[in-house]
C-alpha positions as CSV (number, residue, x, y, z in Angstrom):
1,X,40.7,374.4,-62.1
2,X,39.9,375.1,-66.4
3,X,40.0,378.5,-67.6
4,X,36.9,380.0,-68.2
5,X,34.9,380.0,-71.7
6,X,32.3,382.2,-73.4
7,X,29.1,380.9,-72.3
8,X,27.8,381.7,-75.7
9,X,30.1,380.5,-78.4
10,X,32.5,378.2,-75.7
11,X,35.3,379.4,-77.0
12,X,38.2,380.3,-74.1
13,X,39.1,383.6,-75.9
14,X,38.8,385.8,-73.3
15,X,40.2,389.5,-72.3
16,X,39.2,389.1,-68.2
17,X,38.9,392.4,-66.2
18,X,38.5,392.8,-62.2
19,X,34.5,392.9,-62.5
20,X,33.7,391.8,-65.8
21,X,34.5,389.2,-69.3
22,X,34.8,389.7,-72.6
23,X,34.8,387.2,-75.5
24,X,36.9,388.2,-78.1
25,X,35.7,385.5,-80.7
26,X,32.0,386.8,-80.5
27,X,31.8,389.9,-78.6
28,X,29.7,388.6,-75.6
29,X,30.1,390.9,-72.3
30,X,29.2,389.3,-68.8
31,X,30.1,390.4,-65.2
32,X,32.0,387.7,-63.1
33,X,28.7,387.5,-61.1
34,X,27.0,386.6,-63.5
35,X,29.2,383.9,-64.8
36,X,28.0,380.5,-64.6
37,X,29.2,378.1,-61.6
38,X,30.9,374.9,-63.1
39,X,28.4,371.3,-62.5
40,X,29.0,369.6,-59.5
41,X,30.3,365.7,-59.9
42,X,29.6,363.3,-57.4
43,X,32.0,360.3,-57.2
44,X,31.8,356.9,-55.5
45,X,35.3,355.9,-53.5
46,X,36.3,354.4,-56.7
47,X,36.5,357.6,-59.2
48,X,33.0,356.7,-60.4
49,X,30.6,359.3,-61.1
50,X,27.7,359.1,-59.6
51,X,24.4,360.3,-60.9
52,X,20.3,360.5,-59.7
53,X,19.1,357.2,-59.8
54,X,22.1,354.9,-59.5
55,X,22.3,352.4,-57.0
56,X,25.7,352.0,-54.7
57,X,26.6,349.7,-52.2
58,X,28.0,350.4,-48.8
59,X,32.1,349.8,-48.5
60,X,32.9,349.4,-45.2
61,X,30.6,349.3,-41.9
62,X,28.7,352.7,-40.3
63,X,27.2,352.9,-37.1
64,X,23.9,354.9,-38.3
65,X,24.5,358.0,-36.2
66,X,21.9,358.4,-33.2
67,X,20.7,354.4,-33.2
68,X,22.1,351.5,-32.5
69,X,22.1,350.2,-36.2
70,X,25.1,349.3,-38.3
71,X,24.7,349.2,-42.3
72,X,27.4,346.6,-43.1
73,X,29.5,345.8,-45.9
74,X,28.0,345.2,-49.2
75,X,24.7,346.7,-48.0
76,X,22.6,347.9,-51.4
77,X,20.3,351.0,-51.8
78,X,17.8,352.0,-53.3
79,X,18.2,354.6,-56.4
80,X,19.8,357.6,-55.0
81,X,19.1,361.2,-54.8
82,X,22.4,363.7,-54.8
83,X,21.4,366.6,-52.9
84,X,23.9,369.6,-51.7
85,X,25.4,369.9,-48.3
86,X,27.9,367.5,-46.3
87,X,26.3,364.2,-47.0
88,X,26.2,364.0,-51.4
89,X,23.8,361.2,-51.0
90,X,20.1,360.7,-49.8
91,X,18.7,357.1,-49.9
92,X,17.2,354.5,-48.6
93,X,19.2,350.9,-47.2
94,X,17.4,348.7,-44.9
95,X,14.2,350.4,-44.7
96,X,15.7,353.4,-43.3
97,X,16.0,356.8,-45.2
98,X,19.5,358.2,-45.3
99,X,21.9,360.7,-45.9
100,X,25.9,359.3,-47.1
101,X,28.7,360.0,-47.9
102,X,30.0,359.6,-51.1
103,X,33.6,358.1,-50.3
104,X,31.6,355.3,-48.2
105,X,30.3,353.6,-51.2
106,X,30.5,352.2,-54.4
107,X,28.2,352.3,-57.4
108,X,26.8,349.4,-58.3
109,X,24.6,350.3,-61.3
110,X,22.5,353.5,-62.8
C-alpha cells in the first residue's frame, strides 16, 4: 500500500498520530476519518485497466445464473459501466443486461 500524502500539496512528509495527520510541508491538518479513499482500479483478466465505456469480450464460457443461456467465449459487450459490489461490470451481452466479474473478460476497445 502506498504511503499517505497531503490532500493539498500531495507531499508524503506527514506527522501522524492515532486520530489525525499534519503535513510538515504546508501545515495542513486533517483527521484520518476525512482522509480521501484511493481511487478504485478495475482490471481485466490480463491486467488492463477498465473504464466506463470500454468494450470487453468473454474469455471463457459462462452459464447465466437462473437461465439456460450460456455466454460463449469471444462474446462482445456493449459499452460497459463500472459499478460497486461483487460484480464490477454492468453491461449488455446478447441483448441481456448482466453483471460480470472483471476476471472473466478482456478489454477490446474504449
